[in-house]
N, C-alpha and C positions, 0 to 999 in steps of 0.2 A: 184377543189379547187384552189384558186388563189395563185400563188407563191409570197411570200413576199421577196422583195429585201433586200440587206444588209442594216443594220441600218446605219444612218449617224453618224459618230464618229468625234468628234472635235479633230483635230490633236493637239498633244502636241507641245508647243513652245520650242525653244532651247535657250532662253535667260537665264541669270543667275538666275533671280527670279523664273522662271518657273521650272528650275531644282532644286532649293532649295526647292520649294514646293513639287516636286516629291520625293526628298530625305526624307523630313520630313514625308510625307504620307506613304511611304514604310517602313520607320523605325517603324512607329506606327502600320500600318495595315498588313504588310507582315512579319516583323521581330518580332513585339510585344514588342518593347522597346521604352522608352523615352530617349531623348538626355542625360539626367543626368546620366543614368545607362548604356548607350550604349558603347560597346567596339569597337575597331577598326574593328574587324571582323563583328560586327553588321552594322557598317557604310559601309563596303564593300558590304554586302548583299543588303543594301538599294540602294547603287550606282548601283550595278549590275541590280537590278530590274528596276531602273529609266532608265538606258540605254537600257535595254531589251525592255521596253515599246516602245522606239523610234525605235528600230530595227524592232519590230513587226508591226509597222505602215507601213513599206515598204515591209514586208515579205508577208503578205496576198495579197496585190495588185500584187506583182510579180507573185505569184502562179496563181492568177486569170487571169493575162495577158497571161501566158503560155497556160492555158486552152482555153481562148478566141481565141488566135491566132493559136491554134493547133500546137504548136512548136514541133519540134523533140527534144527529151530530151536525155541528156547524163547521164549515170549512171556509176559512178566511184566506182568500187568494190575493197575494200582494207581491209586487216586485221589490218591496222594501219592508224591512223590519228593523228599525233602529232601536235595538233593545238595550244598548248601553252596557256598562259593566255589570256582570252577573253575580259576582261573589257577594258584594254588599247587599244587593237587592234580595238574593236568596236567603241570606242570613236574617234580613228584616222580616221577610215573609214567613220564614220558619220560626221566628221568635227567638233566635239564638245569637243575635248580633253581639250582645254584651258578653255572653258566655265564650264565644269564639275569641273575642278581643282579649278577654282575661287569659284564656289558654295560650294564645300566641304571646302575650306579654310575659306570662310566667315562664315561657321557654326562652326568654331573653331576646325576643325579636320585636322590632318596631312595627306595630300593627298598621299604622298609616303608610309606612313604606311598602309593606306587603300589599295593601290594597292598591297602591299606586302602580304596581307592576302589571296589573291587568290591562291588556289591550282590548278595548271594546270592539265588539263585532261590527265590522264595516259593511253592514247589510242594508244601508239606506243612506239618504242624503238630507232629507228635510222633514217637513211636517207630515208627509204621507207615511213615512216609516215610523215616526214617533207616535202618531195616532195608532198605527197597527200594533205597536208594542204595548201601548196603554190598554187597548181593547183586549189583547191576549191576557194581560194581567187581570183585568176585570172579569173576563170569562172564567178564569180559574178561581178567582176569589168568590164569585157568585155560584160556582158549581155548574156552569154551563159547559156541556161537552164541546168545547171549541178548539179547533186545531188550525194552526197556521200552515200555509204552503208557500214556499218561496224558493229562491236560488241561493246556494252556498257559494257566493262569489269568492274567488281566490283573492281578488283585489277589490277594495271598495271604490267609491267615487274617485277620490285622490286625497293625498295628504297635502294640505295647503301650507306653503311657506311664503313669507314675504321677503323679497329681496329688492332692496332699493325702492321700496314702496309698491312693487308690483307683485301680484299673485303669481306664484310658481307652483306647478303641480308635480308631485312625485307619486309613485305607486303606493297605495295604502295596503301594504302587505301584512294584514292583521293576523295571518295564520303562520307567520315565520317561526314562532315558538310553540306552535300547536294550540289546540283549543280544548281545554279540559272539560268543557260543558257538553260536548257533542258525543254522540254514540254513532259510529259508522255502522251502516246496515248493508253489508255487501250482498246479503241474501234478498234484499228488496231492490230489484233492478228492473227497469222497464225499457223497451225499445221505443225510440222516437224517430219518426221517419220524415224525410224531406224529398222534394223533387219528384221524379218519376212521371207516370202518366196514369190516366184513368180509363179503364175498359168497362163498358156496359154490356150486360148479358141478361138473359132470361133464366130464372131459376126453374125448378121442376114444377112449380105452381103457376108459372107464367108471369111472375112478377119481375119487373126490371130491377136489376141489382147493379151496384158499382163495385169495381175492384181497383184499389189503388196499388199499383205495382211498379217494379223497376226502381224502387226508391233507394236513397242512401240512408243509412241507419246510424244512430248514435244511441248509447245507453245512458239512462238516467239512474244514478245510484243515490239512495237515501242516506241522509244524516239526520238524526233526531236530537233535538234540544229540549229538555224538560222545562216547562214553565210553571213554577209553583205559585198558587194563589196565597193570599194572606191567610195565615193560620196553618198553612201546610197540608190541609186535609185533601185538597184537590190539586193535582199536578197534571196539566194538559201538555200537549205536544206541539212543537214547531218542527215540521219536516221540511228540510232543505235538500234540493237536488243538485248533484254535481254531475258533469258530463264525463262519460268514459267512452273511449273508442271501442268499437266492436272487435277490434283486433289490436294487438300491441304493436306489431310492426310487420313489414313485408319482407319475408325471409329472402326473396329473390334479390331485392335491392341490397339487403344486408350482406349477403354472400358475395355480391359484386363489389363490395367496398363502398357503396354509396349510402353512408349511414344517415345523412340528412333526409334523403328520399325515403329511406326505410321507415322512418317514424313520422313522415309528413301527414299521413291520414290521421294518425293518432293525435298529433298536435292540433290539427285543424278542427277535429271533432271536439276536443276538449276546450277550445276557446269559448264555447257557448257559456260556460260558467266561470270564465276568467275574471271578468270585470263588470261592475255595475254600470249600466248605461253607456255602452261604447258610443263614441261620437258618431252622430248621424250626418255629419257634414259631407261624407263621401258615400258613394253607392255601396261600397263594401261595408262601411259602418252601418248603414241603414239595414242592409240584409242581415248582418250579424245581430242587430238589435231585434229585428223581426223574428229571426229564428230563436233567439233567446226567449222571447215571450211565448212562442208556441212550445218550446222545449219544456218549460215548467208547467204549462197548462196541460200538455199531453201526458206527462208523467203523473201529474196530480189526479187527472180524471181516471186514469187506469187504476191508481191506488184507491181512490174513492169508491169506484164501482167494484173493485175486488173485495173491499171491506163490506160493501153492501151485499154482495152476492154470497158471502159466507153465511149470512143469516136469512136471506130472503131470495125467493125465486120469482115472486110476483112483482113485475116491474111497476105496476100501478102504485106500489108502496114507496117508490123512490122519493117523491116529494114529502112523504110522511116521515122518512128516516134520514134524509139528506137535505141540507141547506147550503148552497154555495154562494158566498158573498164576494162580489168582484170589487176590489178596492181600486177604483179608477179604471181607465180603459185598457191598461196594460194586460190584464187577464181576460179581456173581452172575447178572445178566441175560444174561451170555454163554450160559448154558445154554439159555434160551428163544430167544435171538437166533440161535444157531448152528442150532438145530432149525428155526426159521422159514426161514432162508436155504436150508438143505439140502432141506427138504420143499417149500417154496413156490416157490423160485426155481430150484432145480436138479432138482425133481421126483424126489427120492430117496425110496424107500419109507420110511415112518414108522419101522418097527422097525430098519431098517438105519441110518437117520439117528440114532436114539437110541443105538445101539451105538457109532457113530462119535463122537458127542458125549461120551459117558461115557468112552470110551477116550482122548479128547483132553484133557479138562479135569481139573484137580486144584484143590483148595481148601485154603487156609491159614486156619485160625481163629486169631483174636488175642484173644478175650475169652470169659470165662465169665459176664459180667454180662448177664442177660436183656435189659435195656434197651438194651444196645449191639449186640444181634443184630437187624439191621434187619428191620422188617416194614412192608409198604405196604398201605393200604386197597384192597380189591377195587374199590371204585367209582372210585378214582384210576387204577388199572390199566385199568379198562373205558373210561374217558374218554380216556386218553393212549395206551395200548398195547393196544387191544382184541384184536388177533391174538395177542399174547404171552399174554394172559390165557387165551384159548382153549387155547393150547398147554400152559400150566401146568396148567389144569384136566384136560386129557387125560393129561398125564404123571402127575399126582397120582392120577387115577382108576386108571390101570394099575398104578402102584406100590402103591396100597392093595389092589388086587385080589390082587397077589402076597402081600402081608402077610396078607390075609384067608385065602388058601389055606393058608398055613403056620401061621397061628394063628387057626383058626376060632372065632368067638364072642367074641374079645377086642376088644370095641369101644373099650375105653379105650386100648388100644395104638394102634388106628387113629387115634383122636383125637390122641394125642400125636405121632405121626410124620407126620401129614398136613401137606402143604405149606400148606394153607389152615387158618388158625385160625378156628374157627367161633364162639368165645365173643365175645359183644358184636358190635361191628362186624367183619365178616369181613375178614381180612387175609392177605396172602401172606407166608409166612415165608421170607425170602431165605436164611437159613442152611440151612434144610431143603432148599430148592431146590438150593443149592450141593452139599450132601451127596449127594443122590440123583443129581445130574448129573455127579458126578466119580468117577473110578476110584480116587483116593486122597484122603484128608483128613488133614491133619497139624496137630498142635499145635506150639508153639514152645519148649517146655521140658518136661522129663520129668514134673514134677508137674502142669503144665497139661494135657498130653495124658492123663495118668491121670485127672484130674478131668473132662475132656471125656467120657471113656469111662464114667465113673460118674455124671455129672450130666446136662449139657445134651444130649448125644448118646448116652446110655446105650442107648436102644432101638435106635438105628442100629448101635451096636457089637455088640449081641446078634444083630441081623438079618444082619450081614455082618462077622464077626470078621476082624480083620487089615486092614480097610480104613482104619481110623484108625491113624496111625503118628506117631512123634515126629521132629521136626527142630529140635533146639535152636538158637536164634538164635546168630549170631556177629556180629562187627564187623570192618571192614577195618583191619588193622594199618598200612596205608599212611597213611590219614588220621589214625587215632586214636592213633598212636604216632610213626611216622616223621615225619609232617608237624607234628602238634600239639605234640610234645615232642622237638624236635631234640637237646636236651642229653642226655636219657636215651637216645635212639636212638643217638647217637654213642658214649656210654659203653658201651652193649650191644655195638655193632658192634666197638668197640675190643677187647673181651674175647672174643667168640665168632664174629666175622665177620658178614657181611651177609645170609646166607641166611635168617635168621629172618624177613625181610620177607615172604617167600613160603612159608616153612615155619615157622610160628609155634611149633610144638612144640619147635624148637631152643632156645627160651628156657629149657628144662630145664637147659641147660648152665650157667645162672647159679646154680643151687642151691648148689654148693659155695662160691660167692663170698659167699653170705649170711653165712658165718662169718668172712669176711676183713675185718679192721678197716679196712684202707685202702679197700677197695671200698665198705664201708658209708659211710665218710666222703665218698667221691666221689658216691655215690648221694644222700646227704643234701644235698650242695652243689647238685646239680641240682635237687632238690625246693625248696630254699630260693630258688634263682634264679627258679624258676617262680612261687613265692609272691610274691616281690618284684615280678615283672612284673604279676601280677594285682592286687596292692595299689596299684600305680601307676595302673592302669586304673580301679579303683574310686574312688580319690581324685580322678582327673581327671573322671570321669563323674558321680559321685554326691556328691562332697565329703565322703566318710567316710574318715578316716584309720585304717588298721588296721596292726597290728604283724605283720610276716611271721614273727616268732618264735612267734606264737600257733599253736595247733592250728586248722587250717582244716577246718571241719565243713560238708560240702556236701550239699545236697539240691536238685537241679535236675531238674525233670520237670513235666509238665502238672499244674495244680492241680486236685485232685479229692479228694473225701472218702475214697475207698478208698486213695489214696496216702499219706494221713495226715500232710500237712504240719502239721496241727493238733497231732498228738502231739509233733512237733518243737518247736512253739511252747510247749506245756505244759512241756517240759523246760527251755526257755530261761527261762520265767517262774520255775520252781522254782530254777534256778541263780541267777537274778537275786535272788530272795528270800533265798537263803542268803548271798549276798555282801552284800546290804543289812543283813542281821541281824548279820553279823560282817565288817566291811570289812577287817580285818587278816588274815583267813583266807588261808592259802597255797593258792591254787587254780591249776590249769593254765589259762593264758590261752587263750581260745577265741574264734574268729570264726565265727559261724554264717551261712552263705551259702545263701540260698534263691532260686530262680528258677523261673519257669514262667508260662504263660498260663492263664487261666480262660476257658472258653467264654463268649461275650458274654451268653448267656441263663442262665448257671449262677450265680444270685445268691448262693448260699451260698459257692461257690468264690471269688467276688469279695469277699465279706465276710471270708473267711480271709486274702486278700491285704491287705485293710485292717487286719486285726488284726496281721499280721506287721509292717506298716509302723508301726503305732501302738506296738507293743512296741519296735520298733527305735528310734523317736524317744525313748522314755523311757529305755531302756537306754543308748543311745549318748551321751546328754547328761547322765547322772548322774555327777557328779564322784566319788562314793563308789565307783563301779564302775571307771571309767577303762578301761585296756586289759585288765582281767580278763575282760571279755565285750563283744563287739560283735555286732550283728545287721545283715546287709546283704541287702536284697531287690534282685536284679539284674533290671532290667526288660528286656522284649523278648528273652527267652531264645531263642537260635537256634544254628545250627551253629557260627558264628564265635565266639559267646560260649562255647559248650561247649569249643572248642579252647583257650580261655584258662583256663577253670575246671578242667577235668578234670586237667591236669598238675599243678595247684597243690593239689589236694585231698589232705588227710591222712586224712580220714574220709569214707566214702561212706555216705549215709543211704538205705537200701533197706527201708523200714519199713511197707509196705503190709500190710493185713490178710491173713493167710494164706488162699490160695485165690482171691484176686482179681486179682493181677498175673500176666498170662500168662507173661511172661518177663522183660522189662526188657533194655535194652542199655547203659544208663548204668552199671549195676553192673559190666558187663564192662569198659567203657572206663576207669572209675576204678581198678579193680583192676589193669588192664594198665599204668596209669600210676603204680602204687605207692601207692594208697590202701588202707587197711584198711576192711572193710565192717562196719557195724553194721546188722543186718537181721533180718527174720523168716524163717520157713521157707516162703518163697513164691517162685514164679517160678524164674528161673535161679539165685537165691541157693543153692538146694539143691545144684545141680550145681557151682557155684563152690566150695561147701563141700567137696564130694567131691574136687575137684581140689586146692584150696588147703590143706585141713585145718581142722577146726573150731577148733583151737587158734590159728589165724591169722586168725580173724574174731571178731566179737562178736554171736553169734546169741541171740535171745530170743523169748519170746512163744508164743502158742498155735499149734498146727499147724492145717492145714486141716480135719482130722478133728475136732479139739477145737472149732474154731470152729463147725462144722456141728452138733455135739452140743450145744454151749452154746445155740445159737439155738433148737434143738428143745426143750431142757429149760426154756428161759427164763432171762433174764439181767437182773439188777438193777444198773444202773450206780450207783445211789445207795449201795448197800452197799459197792461198791468205793471210792467216793469217801470214805465215812465211815471206811473202814479205812486210808486213806492220807493223812496230814496234808499232805505235799507236794502231792498232787493236789488236795485240798480247798482249800488256800491258793491254788493257781494259778487254779482256777476261780472262787473268791471274788474274787480281784483283778480278773479279767475282768468278772465280774458287777457289781462295785461301781463300775465306771467308772474304775478306777485308770489304765487306759491310754487312756481316752476321756472325760476330764473335761468336754469341751464337749458330750458327748452320752452320759451314763452308761448308757443302755439300748441303745446301738448294737449290742452283741454279744449281745443277748438270745437271738437265734435259735441261736447257737453254744452258749450256756450251756444252753438248753433241750434241744438234741440230746444234749449230753454227760450231762446229769443224768436224762433221761427215756428216750430210745430207744437211742442209741449203737449204731446198727446195725453200724458198723465196729469196735466193741469197743476203742476207745482206752483207756477206763478199765480194761478187763480186762488190757491189756498194759502199762499205765503203769509198774507196779512193776518188772516185768522189764526194761523199757526203761531205767529209772533205774539199776538195778543194772548193766546192760551199760555205761551211760555212765560209771559209777564205775570199771569195769574199763578203759575207754578212758583215763581220766585217769591211772590207776595205771601203765598201760603207757607212756603218752606221757612220763612222768617219766623213764623208762629209755630214752633215745634210741637207744643201740646195739641194744637188744632190739627197739624199735619198727622201726628200719630193717631189722633182720634179717627180721622178719616181712613188712615191706613188699616187700623183695626177693623173698622166697618167693612173695608174691602175683604179682609180675611173672613169675617163673620158671615158674609153674604155670598160666599162662593160655593155653597153646597150644591147648587144645580150643576156645576161644571166638573163633577166627578165622572170619570169614564164608567163607573158602576151604573150611574143613571143612564148613560148612553147605551150601554149593553143591555140593560133591562128593557129599554124601549125597542131596540132591535129585536130582542128575543120575543117580545109581546106582539109587535106589529109586523115583523117581516119574517123571522125565522120560525115562529110557532113553537118555541120551546119554553118550558116552565122555568122560572127563576125563584 
């Protein structure tokens, strides 16, 4: 039978008239509306389909080129992909943003309103997902054959509302109106098994084999989302899995009239992809989260190996053609699953399979906090994944044998490096599994990687020097400057050309302009316009009027004790007290903007949100304060919100306890948009300082080494409080019920932590933080000098492009050309 080649398709044109034709066609044929009855959401869907058509024209040739060239592929495994709104980003990367805007406007439709109707994909929660999205963008831009694998959650983390100052969660039903960017692939479906038992037998050659049987089964069905790189020449793929039952319903129950029981199995099976991070406060929630992680790992490994086997029969080529990157410990099950498939299904020798697995996998660590390094009970493993537990036990036994031979008699070392934690309830350490099952392990900032080597993975570093390496995070300048800050992007391009968009180091050419008074004035005008835009949004959404001439002091990130939003609040209270004590004092007007979600079960983080809002209620309504100080908590912080806030920030708050923040990417985004950083010697702040210059930042506080030493020696927060009247006054106001007169004891837990334990050392760093804030005020009074330093921040951010990050991964870990 003669093979028929691909049909000749006339490429779509990108001029205004062609796009107007596409819009009208999709409005009628895809949305089913006429212009006279179409809503703004209908026009958004039409625009999305019109742009998606143009993305798809480059998507298929990209994938075909990878096959034809037999390229090594990179598979980025992540539980989160916080990709944000796709329409505007796709238009930017295809170079058709202005053309589509003109076409939509010509058709009598408000372009900004159309963009506003896109609901961003709720596929992540924080920095982990935002980093993954940036790396996908850079892989496509650089032409790296990079593919993402994750879960198509029906519901995201949650939508955050603020009611009476408290965080209230509601389902984040981002798919309620459909998703125009995805392509359902009902033909790509894989079985994923749970439970059952393992039977061992001898094959015809006398080798011991294992058979995993009597399992329950759920199907994983693929949805594909195209990821266009800048310039549109390369479009990679994000494949997301959704859970489908192996049967629709039980006819026996249905015929008996028991409709609920009839669909019970289907409903339970499909909960695997319902929600991002189900609560693990209950045993049922823990098991669901555990199954969820294995579900996407098992489906992805089947898909990866299926693609590999289409072109290759020699398993030794697997590491030459496949690179699997584990984004945190959530996909660490890849190690056991790849071993299971190679050994049990393809009958590959155990030791050969182990060599292939380690050569294929690499692991990115994102945290030094022991509680954030996943561990799973052995009994849960035994019940849900019995074969994988056998494999992990065997891998661990052989690994410990190696260690024992090299370090005889050192039983404490064996205990520390074992994949199985034997203390109390036996647990599987997923971080340890990822380390021994990978050929490379990386941290995401220089200080973080150094601390990995000296703390949580110090034994592994001594056992295998050089295995742990650093890959400092970066962000994509396409979304976080070109798209989110068009005024600054245009100003930059007008001075140095447009190549900076893909060669961010060219921002260095701006350095001489920092001394140019006219350029500083233009730069300041852009910043002011961004602040006016944000002020209007805050007024409309929250009813708080803020003065754009004020210093915009911004801290937006997940709410957590170690990120120290509470330290920010203590400064706000101190500032408020000073203004109250002397209302005529000449102060720099300041708007403190805080945003972020607290995990639903993290009660202290939710109490901190309540404190922020209670303080805001008092400060914002005090006539003695007026515009001298405002406090705004921005609810439901997400990518779209960040795109509004980052360009408007004057001051970037990066104040985590030194040694706790792996990297941070918000610090990079705000510096890239002309904010000055006030921060500790933590995460990527250290490297930003090396690039930008300490004189152009406001650094303060203990170093990671000083933090560790202080905790060992013992620390008394009461002594620090007694020695600092501002700190004592702020804590006394909280404790007295000044900000919670309806419930004076409301914040007792916060006061208790500050005065008794203070694990994250807020009281130790408070004095230094206040001094740094005084330096901020002093500099902000000198606007030409402030703007000079802000321009230098922008000019020296070239290192922090995710293009550089991906290039380093490609060279040092994946072994693919860029």
